C-alpha positions in Angstrom: 39.4 -29.3 10.6 38.1 -28.5 14.0 35.2 -26.9 15.4 36.4 -23.8 16.1 37.6 -23.2 12.5 34.3 -24.0 11.2 32.5 -21.8 13.4 34.8 -19.1 12.4 34.5 -19.7 8.7 30.6 -19.4 8.9 31.3 -16.0 10.7 33.2 -14.9 7.8 30.5 -15.8 5.4 28.1 -13.9 7.6 30.0 -10.8 6.8 32.8 -10.1 9.7 35.4 -7.8 9.3 37.5 -10.5 7.2 35.3 -10.6 4.3 35.3 -6.8 3.8 39.2 -6.1 4.6 40.0 -9.1 2.3 37.9 -7.5 -0.6 39.5 -4.2 -0.2 42.9 -5.7 0.1 42.2 -7.6 -3.1 40.8 -4.6 -4.5 44.0 -2.7 -4.2 46.0 -5.7 -5.5 43.6 -6.1 -8.6 43.4 -2.3 -9.2 47.4 -2.0 -9.1 48.2 -4.9 -11.5 45.0 -3.6 -14.1 45.8 0.0 -14.3 49.6 -0.4 -14.3 49.7 -3.6 -16.4 53.3 -4.1 -15.5 52.9 -7.3 -13.9 52.6 -9.3 -10.5 55.4 -10.6 -8.4 54.6 -12.7 -5.5 57.6 -13.5 -3.0 57.5 -14.9 0.6 60.5 -15.9 2.7 63.0 -18.7 2.6 61.0 -20.8 5.1 57.5 -19.7 3.4 56.8 -19.7 -0.4 53.4 -18.7 -1.2 53.0 -21.5 -3.8 49.1 -21.9 -2.9 48.6 -18.6 -3.7 50.4 -18.2 -6.9 48.3 -21.2 -8.2 45.1 -19.5 -6.9 45.8 -16.5 -8.5 46.5 -18.1 -11.7 43.2 -19.8 -11.6 41.7 -16.3 -10.5 43.4 -14.8 -13.9 41.8 -17.3 -16.2 38.4 -17.4 -14.6 38.2 -13.5 -14.4 40.0 -12.8 -18.0 42.4 -10.8 -16.1 45.3 -12.3 -17.2 47.6 -9.6 -15.1 46.9 -11.3 -11.9 49.0 -14.1 -12.7 51.9 -14.0 -10.4 55.5 -14.4 -11.4 56.7 -16.3 -8.0 59.9 -14.8 -6.9 61.6 -17.8 -5.1 64.7 -17.6 -2.6 66.2 -20.7 -3.4 65.8 -20.6 -7.3 68.2 -22.3 -9.6 68.5 -21.9 -13.3 67.7 -25.5 -14.0 64.5 -25.3 -12.4 61.4 -25.1 -14.8 61.0 -21.7 -16.1 58.1 -20.8 -13.8 60.2 -21.7 -10.8 63.6 -20.4 -11.7 62.8 -16.7 -11.0 65.1 -15.7 -8.1 65.6 -13.0 -5.9 67.5 -10.7 -8.4 64.0 -10.4 -10.3 62.9 -8.1 -7.2 66.2 -5.8 -8.4 65.0 -5.2 -11.6 61.4 -4.2 -10.6 60.1 -0.9 -11.7 57.6 1.5 -11.7 54.2 -0.1 -13.1 54.9 -3.5 -11.6 53.2 -4.8 -8.3 54.8 -6.5 -5.7 53.0 -9.0 -3.2 55.2 -10.1 -0.2 53.6 -13.1 1.9 55.5 -13.2 5.2 54.2 -15.3 8.1 56.6 -13.6 10.2 58.4 -10.7 9.7 61.1 -11.1 6.8 64.2 -10.7 7.1 66.7 -8.0 6.3 67.8 -8.8 3.0 64.4 -9.2 1.6 63.2 -6.1 3.4 66.3 -4.3 1.6 65.1 -5.8 -1.5 61.4 -4.9 -1.1 62.6 -1.1 0.0 64.6 -0.8 -3.3 61.6 -2.2 -5.4 59.2 0.4 -3.6 62.0 3.5 -4.4 62.3 2.1 -8.0 58.4 2.9 -8.4 56.9 -0.3 -7.8 53.6 -0.6 -5.7 54.2 -2.9 -2.8 51.6 -4.8 -0.8 52.3 -7.0 2.1 50.0 -9.5 3.5 51.4 -11.1 7.2 51.4 -10.3 11.0 51.1 -6.5 10.5 54.4 -6.1 12.8 57.9 -4.9 12.0 59.2 -2.9 8.8 57.2 -4.5 6.2 53.7 -2.9 6.7 55.5 0.5 6.8 57.2 0.0 3.5 53.9 -1.2 1.8 51.3 1.0 -0.1 48.9 -1.7 1.4 48.8 -4.2 3.9 46.6 -6.9 5.3 47.5 -7.7 9.1 47.1 -11.5 9.9 48.3 -11.3 13.4 49.3 -14.7 15.3 46.0 -15.9 17.4 43.9 -14.0 15.0 40.2 -15.8 13.8 41.7 -16.6 10.8 45.2 -18.1 9.7 47.4 -16.8 6.9 46.4 -19.7 4.6 42.5 -19.3 5.0 43.3 -15.4 4.3 45.1 -16.1 1.3 42.4 -18.2 -0.1 40.0 -15.0 0.5 42.0 -12.6 -1.1 42.6 -14.7 -4.3 38.6 -15.2 -4.5 38.2 -11.6 -4.3 40.9 -10.5 -6.4 39.4 -12.1 -9.1 35.8 -11.1 -8.6 34.6 -8.7 -11.0 33.3 -5.3 -9.8 30.4 -5.6 -12.6 27.6 -7.8 -12.4 28.7 -11.6 -12.7 28.2 -13.3 -15.7 26.0 -16.1 -16.3 27.8 -19.1 -14.2 30.1 -16.9 -12.5 29.8 -17.3 -8.4 29.8 -14.3 -6.6 32.7 -14.2 -3.8 30.2 -14.8 -1.1 29.4 -18.0 -2.9 32.6 -19.0 -3.7 33.8 -18.5 0.0 30.9 -20.7 1.2 32.0 -23.3 -1.5 35.6 -22.9 0.3 33.9 -23.4 3.7 32.3 -26.5 2.6 35.6 -27.9 1.2 37.6 -27.3 4.2 34.8 -28.5 6.7 34.3 -31.7 4.8 35.0 -35.2 6.3 37.9 -36.8 4.3 36.6 -39.1 1.6 36.0 -42.7 2.5 38.7 -45.4 1.4 38.2 -48.2 -0.5 
């Protein structure tokens, strides 16, 4: 972790626009899956599957008592022989309907094949959320989008950490033992900026 990233994460902790932006986006995500209760579909591109975000959302679903946050990871290269949680292919997007939420994570604009399926899911009534560069057709299709332009203060992976942490944050006061978002982001910054452990 370089000094620039450390400084930028400290700015996030100080309350820059990123904390507010990720919290708003996560609020839209959480509100959509909780109010509709139809499930969360998470999809990336063939080159970038959001495994890490899927894992964090599963954790947040458990910690926050909001099972709706646990996503179904939709994969471009899924095979029937894969384990069940990895075997969901793009055909699942064709079955998306009203009440479901589709979160698309794309570091670059998705290809026409994926855009067509996202558009079909939206027309069928699914809520579409987009996390990516903020350019191209995807943000205009999305009900809510969070732009992470190339060269911005934070990269897409860091923003996904913030979104998942904020999605699990309850609007009510935190119960005993439950850390507030700012505390959890501080812990994330410490983890990302800590030197590697010494080897024996």
